[in-house]
Each structure stands twice: as C-alpha cells, then as structure tokens.
HTML snippet that shows the backbone in 3Dmol.js (N, CA, C, O; Angstrom):
<script src="https://3Dmol.org/build/3Dmol-min.js"></script>
<div id="view" style="width:600px;height:400px;position:relative"></div>
<script>
const pdb = `
ATOM      1  N   MET A   1    -119.530-164.722  -9.212  1.00  0.00           N
ATOM      2  CA  MET A   1    -118.318-164.627  -8.429  1.00  0.00           C
ATOM      3  C   MET A   1    -118.702-164.379  -6.964  1.00  0.00           C
ATOM      4  O   MET A   1    -119.529-163.512  -6.684  1.00  0.00           O
ATOM      5  N   PRO A   2    -118.104-165.138  -6.025  1.00  0.00           N
ATOM      6  CA  PRO A   2    -118.466-164.971  -4.618  1.00  0.00           C
ATOM      7  C   PRO A   2    -117.945-163.653  -4.049  1.00  0.00           C
ATOM      8  O   PRO A   2    -116.922-163.121  -4.480  1.00  0.00           O
ATOM      9  N   VAL A   3    -118.689-163.149  -3.067  1.00  0.00           N
ATOM     10  CA  VAL A   3    -118.317-161.895  -2.407  1.00  0.00           C
ATOM     11  C   VAL A   3    -117.304-162.220  -1.314  1.00  0.00           C
ATOM     12  O   VAL A   3    -117.534-163.095  -0.480  1.00  0.00           O
ATOM     13  N   SER A   4    -116.180-161.504  -1.331  1.00  0.00           N
ATOM     14  CA  SER A   4    -115.141-161.757  -0.334  1.00  0.00           C
ATOM     15  C   SER A   4    -115.559-161.186   1.027  1.00  0.00           C
ATOM     16  O   SER A   4    -116.447-160.340   1.129  1.00  0.00           O
ATOM     17  N   LYS A   5    -114.893-161.677   2.046  1.00  0.00           N
ATOM     18  CA  LYS A   5    -115.177-161.208   3.402  1.00  0.00           C
ATOM     19  C   LYS A   5    -114.870-159.710   3.520  1.00  0.00           C
ATOM     20  O   LYS A   5    -115.614-158.962   4.153  1.00  0.00           O
ATOM     21  N   LYS A   6    -113.773-159.290   2.905  1.00  0.00           N
ATOM     22  CA  LYS A   6    -113.372-157.887   2.956  1.00  0.00           C
ATOM     23  C   LYS A   6    -114.426-157.000   2.291  1.00  0.00           C
ATOM     24  O   LYS A   6    -114.764-155.943   2.824  1.00  0.00           O
ATOM     25  N   ALA A   7    -114.947-157.413   1.137  1.00  0.00           N
ATOM     26  CA  ALA A   7    -115.970-156.639   0.431  1.00  0.00           C
ATOM     27  C   ALA A   7    -117.258-156.573   1.252  1.00  0.00           C
ATOM     28  O   ALA A   7    -117.934-155.545   1.277  1.00  0.00           O
ATOM     29  N   LYS A   8    -117.589-157.675   1.919  1.00  0.00           N
ATOM     30  CA  LYS A   8    -118.797-157.720   2.751  1.00  0.00           C
ATOM     31  C   LYS A   8    -118.680-156.736   3.920  1.00  0.00           C
ATOM     32  O   LYS A   8    -119.637-156.034   4.247  1.00  0.00           O
ATOM     33  N   ILE A   9    -117.500-156.694   4.546  1.00  0.00           N
ATOM     34  CA  ILE A   9    -117.280-155.777   5.670  1.00  0.00           C
ATOM     35  C   ILE A   9    -117.334-154.333   5.194  1.00  0.00           C
ATOM     36  O   ILE A   9    -117.930-153.482   5.854  1.00  0.00           O
ATOM     37  N   GLN A  10    -116.711-154.051   4.042  1.00  0.00           N
ATOM     38  CA  GLN A  10    -116.743-152.694   3.499  1.00  0.00           C
ATOM     39  C   GLN A  10    -118.170-152.260   3.191  1.00  0.00           C
ATOM     40  O   GLN A  10    -118.534-151.107   3.418  1.00  0.00           O
ATOM     41  N   ARG A  11    -118.970-153.173   2.680  1.00  0.00           N
ATOM     42  CA  ARG A  11    -120.368-152.862   2.366  1.00  0.00           C
ATOM     43  C   ARG A  11    -121.136-152.542   3.650  1.00  0.00           C
ATOM     44  O   ARG A  11    -121.938-151.609   3.687  1.00  0.00           O
ATOM     45  N   GLU A  12    -120.883-153.328   4.705  1.00  0.00           N
ATOM     46  CA  GLU A  12    -121.543-153.071   5.990  1.00  0.00           C
ATOM     47  C   GLU A  12    -121.121-151.716   6.559  1.00  0.00           C
ATOM     48  O   GLU A  12    -121.940-150.993   7.127  1.00  0.00           O
ATOM     49  N   HIS A  13    -119.856-151.380   6.406  1.00  0.00           N
ATOM     50  CA  HIS A  13    -119.363-150.095   6.907  1.00  0.00           C
ATOM     51  C   HIS A  13    -119.993-148.934   6.144  1.00  0.00           C
ATOM     52  O   HIS A  13    -120.401-147.943   6.750  1.00  0.00           O
ATOM     53  N   ARG A  14    -120.073-149.049   4.831  1.00  0.00           N
ATOM     54  CA  ARG A  14    -120.707-147.993   4.033  1.00  0.00           C
ATOM     55  C   ARG A  14    -122.165-147.824   4.421  1.00  0.00           C
ATOM     56  O   ARG A  14    -122.662-146.702   4.513  1.00  0.00           O
ATOM     57  N   LYS A  15    -122.847-148.935   4.648  1.00  0.00           N
ATOM     58  CA  LYS A  15    -124.256-148.891   5.048  1.00  0.00           C
ATOM     59  C   LYS A  15    -124.392-148.198   6.415  1.00  0.00           C
ATOM     60  O   LYS A  15    -125.286-147.375   6.610  1.00  0.00           O
ATOM     61  N   GLY A  16    -123.504-148.534   7.352  1.00  0.00           N
ATOM     62  CA  GLY A  16    -123.538-147.907   8.681  1.00  0.00           C
ATOM     63  C   GLY A  16    -123.213-146.426   8.624  1.00  0.00           C
ATOM     64  O   GLY A  16    -123.813-145.627   9.344  1.00  0.00           O
ATOM     65  N   ASP A  17    -122.261-146.053   7.767  1.00  0.00           N
ATOM     66  CA  ASP A  17    -121.928-144.631   7.600  1.00  0.00           C
ATOM     67  C   ASP A  17    -123.108-143.857   7.044  1.00  0.00           C
ATOM     68  O   ASP A  17    -123.392-142.737   7.469  1.00  0.00           O
ATOM     69  N   LYS A  18    -123.789-144.468   6.091  1.00  0.00           N
ATOM     70  CA  LYS A  18    -124.932-143.816   5.437  1.00  0.00           C
ATOM     71  C   LYS A  18    -126.065-143.587   6.439  1.00  0.00           C
ATOM     72  O   LYS A  18    -126.699-142.533   6.440  1.00  0.00           O
ATOM     73  N   GLU A  19    -126.310-144.580   7.288  1.00  0.00           N
ATOM     74  CA  GLU A  19    -127.387-144.477   8.279  1.00  0.00           C
ATOM     75  C   GLU A  19    -126.956-143.691   9.519  1.00  0.00           C
ATOM     76  O   GLU A  19    -127.796-143.269  10.314  1.00  0.00           O
ATOM     77  N   GLY A  20    -125.667-143.499   9.678  1.00  0.00           N
ATOM     78  CA  GLY A  20    -125.170-142.775  10.845  1.00  0.00           C
ATOM     79  C   GLY A  20    -125.110-143.619  12.103  1.00  0.00           C
ATOM     80  O   GLY A  20    -125.101-143.082  13.210  1.00  0.00           O
ATOM     81  N   THR A  21    -125.070-144.941  11.944  1.00  0.00           N
ATOM     82  CA  THR A  21    -125.069-145.827  13.106  1.00  0.00           C
ATOM     83  C   THR A  21    -123.712-146.470  13.351  1.00  0.00           C
ATOM     84  O   THR A  21    -123.558-147.206  14.326  1.00  0.00           O
ATOM     85  N   ARG A  22    -122.733-146.221  12.509  1.00  0.00           N
ATOM     86  CA  ARG A  22    -121.441-146.868  12.651  1.00  0.00           C
ATOM     87  C   ARG A  22    -120.620-146.163  13.715  1.00  0.00           C
ATOM     88  O   ARG A  22    -120.499-144.938  13.709  1.00  0.00           O
ATOM     89  N   ALA A  23    -120.055-146.943  14.629  1.00  0.00           N
ATOM     90  CA  ALA A  23    -119.222-146.391  15.694  1.00  0.00           C
ATOM     91  C   ALA A  23    -117.863-145.998  15.122  1.00  0.00           C
ATOM     92  O   ALA A  23    -117.354-146.684  14.235  1.00  0.00           O
ATOM     93  N   PRO A  24    -117.265-144.911  15.608  1.00  0.00           N
ATOM     94  CA  PRO A  24    -115.951-144.525  15.102  1.00  0.00           C
ATOM     95  C   PRO A  24    -114.889-145.551  15.491  1.00  0.00           C
ATOM     96  O   PRO A  24    -114.889-146.053  16.615  1.00  0.00           O
ATOM     97  N   VAL A  25    -113.990-145.859  14.565  1.00  0.00           N
ATOM     98  CA  VAL A  25    -112.926-146.826  14.807  1.00  0.00           C
ATOM     99  C   VAL A  25    -111.584-146.243  14.365  1.00  0.00           C
ATOM    100  O   VAL A  25    -111.520-145.371  13.498  1.00  0.00           O
ATOM    101  N   LYS A  26    -110.521-146.745  14.982  1.00  0.00           N
ATOM    102  CA  LYS A  26    -109.164-146.347  14.614  1.00  0.00           C
ATOM    103  C   LYS A  26    -108.778-147.077  13.328  1.00  0.00           C
ATOM    104  O   LYS A  26    -109.524-147.932  12.851  1.00  0.00           O
ATOM    105  N   ALA A  27    -107.625-146.746  12.774  1.00  0.00           N
ATOM    106  CA  ALA A  27    -107.156-147.370  11.540  1.00  0.00           C
ATOM    107  C   ALA A  27    -106.909-148.862  11.720  1.00  0.00           C
ATOM    108  O   ALA A  27    -107.036-149.625  10.762  1.00  0.00           O
ATOM    109  N   ASN A  28    -106.557-149.294  12.933  1.00  0.00           N
ATOM    110  CA  ASN A  28    -106.305-150.717  13.168  1.00  0.00           C
ATOM    111  C   ASN A  28    -107.570-151.495  13.510  1.00  0.00           C
ATOM    112  O   ASN A  28    -107.496-152.692  13.787  1.00  0.00           O
ATOM    113  N   GLY A  29    -108.729-150.840  13.497  1.00  0.00           N
ATOM    114  CA  GLY A  29    -109.997-151.533  13.714  1.00  0.00           C
ATOM    115  C   GLY A  29    -110.525-151.476  15.138  1.00  0.00           C
ATOM    116  O   GLY A  29    -111.647-151.917  15.387  1.00  0.00           O
ATOM    117  N   LEU A  30    -109.752-150.945  16.082  1.00  0.00           N
ATOM    118  CA  LEU A  30    -110.222-150.859  17.465  1.00  0.00           C
ATOM    119  C   LEU A  30    -111.172-149.681  17.615  1.00  0.00           C
ATOM    120  O   LEU A  30    -110.995-148.657  16.956  1.00  0.00           O
ATOM    121  N   PRO A  31    -112.180-149.812  18.475  1.00  0.00           N
ATOM    122  CA  PRO A  31    -113.112-148.696  18.660  1.00  0.00           C
ATOM    123  C   PRO A  31    -112.458-147.514  19.371  1.00  0.00           C
ATOM    124  O   PRO A  31    -111.557-147.685  20.191  1.00  0.00           O
ATOM    125  N   VAL A  32    -112.924-146.324  19.043  1.00  0.00           N
ATOM    126  CA  VAL A  32    -112.427-145.098  19.673  1.00  0.00           C
ATOM    127  C   VAL A  32    -113.217-144.888  20.954  1.00  0.00           C
ATOM    128  O   VAL A  32    -114.447-144.839  20.932  1.00  0.00           O
ATOM    129  N   LYS A  33    -112.506-144.766  22.074  1.00  0.00           N
ATOM    130  CA  LYS A  33    -113.175-144.556  23.361  1.00  0.00           C
ATOM    131  C   LYS A  33    -113.441-143.073  23.577  1.00  0.00           C
ATOM    132  O   LYS A  33    -112.686-142.217  23.115  1.00  0.00           O
ATOM    133  N   ALA A  34    -114.513-142.788  24.278  1.00  0.00           N
ATOM    134  CA  ALA A  34    -114.835-141.395  24.615  1.00  0.00           C
ATOM    135  C   ALA A  34    -113.834-140.906  25.651  1.00  0.00           C
ATOM    136  O   ALA A  34    -113.428-141.679  26.518  1.00  0.00           O
ATOM    137  N   PRO A  35    -113.427-139.648  25.583  1.00  0.00           N
ATOM    138  CA  PRO A  35    -112.473-139.139  26.569  1.00  0.00           C
ATOM    139  C   PRO A  35    -113.093-139.072  27.964  1.00  0.00           C
ATOM    140  O   PRO A  35    -114.277-138.774  28.120  1.00  0.00           O
ATOM    141  N   LYS A  36    -112.275-139.355  28.967  1.00  0.00           N
ATOM    142  CA  LYS A  36    -112.756-139.315  30.346  1.00  0.00           C
ATOM    143  C   LYS A  36    -112.776-137.871  30.838  1.00  0.00           C
ATOM    144  O   LYS A  36    -111.950-137.061  30.417  1.00  0.00           O
ATOM    145  N   PRO A  37    -113.720-137.542  31.731  1.00  0.00           N
ATOM    146  CA  PRO A  37    -113.769-136.170  32.258  1.00  0.00           C
ATOM    147  C   PRO A  37    -112.561-135.912  33.159  1.00  0.00           C
ATOM    148  O   PRO A  37    -112.205-136.751  33.986  1.00  0.00           O
ATOM    149  N   THR A  38    -111.942-134.758  32.994  1.00  0.00           N
ATOM    150  CA  THR A  38    -110.748-134.440  33.768  1.00  0.00           C
ATOM    151  C   THR A  38    -110.921-133.116  34.510  1.00  0.00           C
ATOM    152  O   THR A  38    -111.753-132.280  34.160  1.00  0.00           O
ATOM    153  N   SER A  39    -110.103-132.963  35.542  1.00  0.00           N
ATOM    154  CA  SER A  39    -110.050-131.719  36.300  1.00  0.00           C
ATOM    155  C   SER A  39    -108.590-131.329  36.461  1.00  0.00           C
ATOM    156  O   SER A  39    -107.706-132.185  36.455  1.00  0.00           O
ATOM    157  N   ILE A  40    -108.345-130.042  36.603  1.00  0.00           N
ATOM    158  CA  ILE A  40    -106.983-129.530  36.746  1.00  0.00           C
ATOM    159  C   ILE A  40    -106.777-129.067  38.186  1.00  0.00           C
ATOM    160  O   ILE A  40    -107.592-128.329  38.739  1.00  0.00           O
ATOM    161  N   CYS A  41    -105.669-129.516  38.781  1.00  0.00           N
ATOM    162  CA  CYS A  41    -105.321-129.123  40.153  1.00  0.00           C
ATOM    163  C   CYS A  41    -105.075-127.614  40.178  1.00  0.00           C
ATOM    164  O   CYS A  41    -104.358-127.078  39.333  1.00  0.00           O
ATOM    165  N   ALA A  42    -105.676-126.944  41.150  1.00  0.00           N
ATOM    166  CA  ALA A  42    -105.555-125.493  41.238  1.00  0.00           C
ATOM    167  C   ALA A  42    -104.155-125.055  41.674  1.00  0.00           C
ATOM    168  O   ALA A  42    -103.772-123.907  41.446  1.00  0.00           O
ATOM    169  N   ASN A  43    -103.388-125.951  42.297  1.00  0.00           N
ATOM    170  CA  ASN A  43    -102.053-125.598  42.780  1.00  0.00           C
ATOM    171  C   ASN A  43    -100.988-125.824  41.711  1.00  0.00           C
ATOM    172  O   ASN A  43    -100.275-124.891  41.344  1.00  0.00           O
ATOM    173  N   CYS A  44    -100.872-127.059  41.205  1.00  0.00           N
ATOM    174  CA  CYS A  44     -99.773-127.389  40.299  1.00  0.00           C
ATOM    175  C   CYS A  44    -100.216-127.534  38.847  1.00  0.00           C
ATOM    176  O   CYS A  44     -99.387-127.816  37.981  1.00  0.00           O
ATOM    177  N   ARG A  45    -101.509-127.347  38.560  1.00  0.00           N
ATOM    178  CA  ARG A  45    -102.079-127.385  37.208  1.00  0.00           C
ATOM    179  C   ARG A  45    -101.977-128.767  36.544  1.00  0.00           C
ATOM    180  O   ARG A  45    -101.991-128.863  35.316  1.00  0.00           O
ATOM    181  N   LYS A  46    -101.876-129.835  37.349  1.00  0.00           N
ATOM    182  CA  LYS A  46    -101.826-131.195  36.810  1.00  0.00           C
ATOM    183  C   LYS A  46    -103.240-131.641  36.488  1.00  0.00           C
ATOM    184  O   LYS A  46    -104.166-131.405  37.264  1.00  0.00           O
ATOM    185  N   GLU A  47    -103.405-132.290  35.331  1.00  0.00           N
ATOM    186  CA  GLU A  47    -104.721-132.737  34.888  1.00  0.00           C
ATOM    187  C   GLU A  47    -104.900-134.208  35.237  1.00  0.00           C
ATOM    188  O   GLU A  47    -104.092-135.049  34.842  1.00  0.00           O
ATOM    189  N   LEU A  48    -105.973-134.520  35.988  1.00  0.00           N
ATOM    190  CA  LEU A  48    -106.276-135.889  36.401  1.00  0.00           C
ATOM    191  C   LEU A  48    -107.731-136.212  36.107  1.00  0.00           C
ATOM    192  O   LEU A  48    -108.567-135.315  35.999  1.00  0.00           O
ATOM    193  N   VAL A  49    -108.029-137.518  35.979  1.00  0.00           N
ATOM    194  CA  VAL A  49    -109.402-137.964  35.757  1.00  0.00           C
ATOM    195  C   VAL A  49    -110.201-137.705  37.020  1.00  0.00           C
ATOM    196  O   VAL A  49    -109.817-138.161  38.097  1.00  0.00           O
ATOM    197  N   ASN A  50    -111.325-136.968  36.906  1.00  0.00           N
ATOM    198  CA  ASN A  50    -112.040-136.550  38.116  1.00  0.00           C
ATOM    199  C   ASN A  50    -113.017-137.586  38.650  1.00  0.00           C
ATOM    200  O   ASN A  50    -113.656-137.336  39.672  1.00  0.00           O
ATOM    201  N   THR A  51    -113.162-138.739  38.003  1.00  0.00           N
ATOM    202  CA  THR A  51    -114.046-139.773  38.538  1.00  0.00           C
ATOM    203  C   THR A  51    -113.310-140.682  39.516  1.00  0.00           C
ATOM    204  O   THR A  51    -113.947-141.440  40.248  1.00  0.00           O
ATOM    205  N   ASN A  52    -111.977-140.620  39.542  1.00  0.00           N
ATOM    206  CA  ASN A  52    -111.170-141.443  40.442  1.00  0.00           C
ATOM    207  C   ASN A  52    -110.818-140.615  41.681  1.00  0.00           C
ATOM    208  O   ASN A  52    -109.785-139.946  41.716  1.00  0.00           O
ATOM    209  N   LEU A  53    -111.685-140.667  42.694  1.00  0.00           N
ATOM    210  CA  LEU A  53    -111.526-139.824  43.882  1.00  0.00           C
ATOM    211  C   LEU A  53    -110.294-140.191  44.703  1.00  0.00           C
ATOM    212  O   LEU A  53    -109.661-139.311  45.287  1.00  0.00           O
ATOM    213  N   LYS A  54    -109.940-141.489  44.757  1.00  0.00           N
ATOM    214  CA  LYS A  54    -108.754-141.896  45.518  1.00  0.00           C
ATOM    215  C   LYS A  54    -107.493-141.298  44.911  1.00  0.00           C
ATOM    216  O   LYS A  54    -106.589-140.875  45.633  1.00  0.00           O
ATOM    217  N   GLN A  55    -107.433-141.263  43.588  1.00  0.00           N
ATOM    218  CA  GLN A  55    -106.279-140.685  42.910  1.00  0.00           C
ATOM    219  C   GLN A  55    -106.203-139.176  43.168  1.00  0.00           C
ATOM    220  O   GLN A  55    -105.114-138.632  43.355  1.00  0.00           O
ATOM    221  N   LEU A  56    -107.355-138.502  43.178  1.00  0.00           N
ATOM    222  CA  LEU A  56    -107.369-137.067  43.446  1.00  0.00           C
ATOM    223  C   LEU A  56    -106.918-136.773  44.877  1.00  0.00           C
ATOM    224  O   LEU A  56    -106.158-135.834  45.114  1.00  0.00           O
ATOM    225  N   GLU A  57    -107.393-137.585  45.832  1.00  0.00           N
ATOM    226  CA  GLU A  57    -107.000-137.386  47.229  1.00  0.00           C
ATOM    227  C   GLU A  57    -105.508-137.642  47.417  1.00  0.00           C
ATOM    228  O   GLU A  57    -104.835-136.908  48.141  1.00  0.00           O
ATOM    229  N   ALA A  58    -104.990-138.691  46.762  1.00  0.00           N
ATOM    230  CA  ALA A  58    -103.561-138.999  46.873  1.00  0.00           C
ATOM    231  C   ALA A  58    -102.717-137.869  46.286  1.00  0.00           C
ATOM    232  O   ALA A  58    -101.665-137.525  46.824  1.00  0.00           O
ATOM    233  N   HIS A  59    -103.183-137.304  45.192  1.00  0.00           N
ATOM    234  CA  HIS A  59    -102.450-136.183  44.595  1.00  0.00           C
ATOM    235  C   HIS A  59    -102.483-134.963  45.516  1.00  0.00           C
ATOM    236  O   HIS A  59    -101.474-134.277  45.678  1.00  0.00           O
ATOM    237  N   ALA A  60    -103.642-134.694  46.118  1.00  0.00           N
ATOM    238  CA  ALA A  60    -103.774-133.539  47.007  1.00  0.00           C
ATOM    239  C   ALA A  60    -102.878-133.682  48.238  1.00  0.00           C
ATOM    240  O   ALA A  60    -102.396-132.683  48.772  1.00  0.00           O
ATOM    241  N   GLU A  61    -102.655-134.914  48.690  1.00  0.00           N
ATOM    242  CA  GLU A  61    -101.788-135.148  49.853  1.00  0.00           C
ATOM    243  C   GLU A  61    -100.318-134.892  49.523  1.00  0.00           C
ATOM    244  O   GLU A  61     -99.502-134.737  50.433  1.00  0.00           O
ATOM    245  N   SER A  62     -99.969-134.845  48.240  1.00  0.00           N
ATOM    246  CA  SER A  62     -98.582-134.567  47.868  1.00  0.00           C
ATOM    247  C   SER A  62     -98.234-133.090  48.097  1.00  0.00           C
ATOM    248  O   SER A  62     -97.057-132.731  48.125  1.00  0.00           O
ATOM    249  N   HIS A  63     -99.250-132.236  48.261  1.00  0.00           N
ATOM    250  CA  HIS A  63     -99.025-130.825  48.577  1.00  0.00           C
ATOM    251  C   HIS A  63     -99.018-130.646  50.096  1.00  0.00           C
ATOM    252  O   HIS A  63     -99.428-131.545  50.831  1.00  0.00           O
ATOM    253  N   ASP A  64     -98.555-129.495  50.562  1.00  0.00           N
ATOM    254  CA  ASP A  64     -98.557-129.184  51.989  1.00  0.00           C
ATOM    255  C   ASP A  64    -100.006-129.079  52.468  1.00  0.00           C
ATOM    256  O   ASP A  64    -100.757-128.227  51.995  1.00  0.00           O
ATOM    257  N   GLN A  65    -100.400-129.954  53.416  1.00  0.00           N
ATOM    258  CA  GLN A  65    -101.790-130.040  53.845  1.00  0.00           C
ATOM    259  C   GLN A  65    -102.270-128.811  54.615  1.00  0.00           C
ATOM    260  O   GLN A  65    -103.457-128.488  54.568  1.00  0.00           O
ATOM    261  N   LYS A  66    -101.384-128.126  55.316  1.00  0.00           N
ATOM    262  CA  LYS A  66    -101.799-126.952  56.082  1.00  0.00           C
ATOM    263  C   LYS A  66    -102.105-125.786  55.155  1.00  0.00           C
ATOM    264  O   LYS A  66    -103.054-125.036  55.384  1.00  0.00           O
ATOM    265  N   VAL A  67    -101.310-125.634  54.118  1.00  0.00           N
ATOM    266  CA  VAL A  67    -101.468-124.506  53.208  1.00  0.00           C
ATOM    267  C   VAL A  67    -102.432-124.843  52.063  1.00  0.00           C
ATOM    268  O   VAL A  67    -103.210-123.997  51.623  1.00  0.00           O
ATOM    269  N   TRP A  68    -102.368-126.092  51.591  1.00  0.00           N
ATOM    270  CA  TRP A  68    -103.113-126.442  50.377  1.00  0.00           C
ATOM    271  C   TRP A  68    -103.835-127.787  50.546  1.00  0.00           C
ATOM    272  O   TRP A  68    -103.340-128.800  50.051  1.00  0.00           O
ATOM    273  N   PRO A  69    -104.995-127.832  51.232  1.00  0.00           N
ATOM    274  CA  PRO A  69    -105.734-129.087  51.402  1.00  0.00           C
ATOM    275  C   PRO A  69    -106.453-129.501  50.115  1.00  0.00           C
ATOM    276  O   PRO A  69    -106.464-128.761  49.131  1.00  0.00           O
ATOM    277  N   LYS A  70    -107.051-130.695  50.139  1.00  0.00           N
ATOM    278  CA  LYS A  70    -107.709-131.219  48.935  1.00  0.00           C
ATOM    279  C   LYS A  70    -108.895-130.349  48.507  1.00  0.00           C
ATOM    280  O   LYS A  70    -109.208-130.288  47.318  1.00  0.00           O
ATOM    281  N   GLU A  71    -109.558-129.679  49.449  1.00  0.00           N
ATOM    282  CA  GLU A  71    -110.681-128.800  49.105  1.00  0.00           C
ATOM    283  C   GLU A  71    -110.220-127.603  48.278  1.00  0.00           C
ATOM    284  O   GLU A  71    -110.988-127.038  47.498  1.00  0.00           O
ATOM    285  N   LYS A  72    -108.948-127.225  48.462  1.00  0.00           N
ATOM    286  CA  LYS A  72    -108.401-126.103  47.705  1.00  0.00           C
ATOM    287  C   LYS A  72    -107.883-126.561  46.337  1.00  0.00           C
ATOM    288  O   LYS A  72    -107.935-125.807  45.365  1.00  0.00           O
ATOM    289  N   CYS A  73    -107.381-127.814  46.267  1.00  0.00           N
ATOM    290  CA  CYS A  73    -106.894-128.380  44.995  1.00  0.00           C
ATOM    291  C   CYS A  73    -108.052-128.579  44.016  1.00  0.00           C
ATOM    292  O   CYS A  73    -107.970-128.186  42.852  1.00  0.00           O
ATOM    293  N   TRP A  74    -109.109-129.183  44.496  1.00  0.00           N
ATOM    294  CA  TRP A  74    -110.257-129.546  43.656  1.00  0.00           C
ATOM    295  C   TRP A  74    -111.521-128.948  44.262  1.00  0.00           C
ATOM    296  O   TRP A  74    -112.325-129.695  44.820  1.00  0.00           O
ATOM    297  N   PRO A  75    -111.733-127.642  44.178  1.00  0.00           N
ATOM    298  CA  PRO A  75    -112.887-127.006  44.837  1.00  0.00           C
ATOM    299  C   PRO A  75    -114.245-127.459  44.287  1.00  0.00           C
ATOM    300  O   PRO A  75    -115.229-127.469  45.027  1.00  0.00           O
ATOM    301  N   GLU A  76    -114.316-127.829  43.018  1.00  0.00           N
ATOM    302  CA  GLU A  76    -115.602-128.245  42.454  1.00  0.00           C
ATOM    303  C   GLU A  76    -115.963-129.695  42.816  1.00  0.00           C
ATOM    304  O   GLU A  76    -117.124-130.087  42.694  1.00  0.00           O
ATOM    305  N   ILE A  77    -114.980-130.491  43.260  1.00  0.00           N
ATOM    306  CA  ILE A  77    -115.236-131.895  43.610  1.00  0.00           C
ATOM    307  C   ILE A  77    -115.375-132.073  45.109  1.00  0.00           C
ATOM    308  O   ILE A  77    -116.342-132.673  45.577  1.00  0.00           O
ATOM    309  N   PHE A  78    -114.400-131.549  45.882  1.00  0.00           N
ATOM    310  CA  PHE A  78    -114.425-131.650  47.338  1.00  0.00           C
ATOM    311  C   PHE A  78    -114.883-130.315  47.902  1.00  0.00           C
ATOM    312  O   PHE A  78    -114.068-129.431  48.166  1.00  0.00           O
ATOM    313  N   LYS A  79    -116.169-130.174  48.081  1.00  0.00           N
ATOM    314  CA  LYS A  79    -116.708-128.921  48.623  1.00  0.00           C
ATOM    315  C   LYS A  79    -116.595-128.945  50.139  1.00  0.00           C
ATOM    316  O   LYS A  79    -116.911-129.957  50.766  1.00  0.00           O
ATOM    317  N   SER A  80    -116.150-127.846  50.735  1.00  0.00           N
ATOM    318  CA  SER A  80    -115.989-127.823  52.199  1.00  0.00           C
ATOM    319  C   SER A  80    -117.223-127.307  52.887  1.00  0.00           C
ATOM    320  O   SER A  80    -117.255-127.223  54.115  1.00  0.00           O
TER     321      SER A  80
END
`;
const viewer = $3Dmol.createViewer("view");
viewer.addModel(pdb, "pdb");
viewer.setStyle({}, {cartoon: {color: "spectrum"}});
viewer.zoomTo();
viewer.render();
</script>
C-alpha cells in the first residue's frame, strides 16, 4: 500500500521532534516567529519595538518636549 503525503509529513515531523530540529509551527502550519524586543516608555508606559528608532522618536515627540524629551522616555536607548 502506498504511503500518503499526509503520513509522510507526519513521519518527518516525528523524526524532527525526536532529533530536536523541528521548528515550532502554529496549528495552521505557519512558523512561529520569535518575539521582537520591546521597551516601555517611561512617561506613558506604552510598549514599542525598540529596534525601530524612528517610531520611538515619533512617539517621544508626542509628549511635551521641554518637560519630557526622548532621552527621558527611552533612557536605555537614547543616552544623553
């Protein structure tokens, strides 16, 4: 009896699980992405991705610049 495509894929998945080389996947078959590093604004506690510097600067400009500059919002990223 021929091996179905579904059985072949399941066998490959079991083999990958056993060896520890299979990448994690969602129930619909799409790969699970690693979470992006985030930082929390010190003023309003909003969480943003810290690798996107333009987005962080734009968010910091939404606060009063005299009282709360970007160096105060994200002290670990924008060091003064």
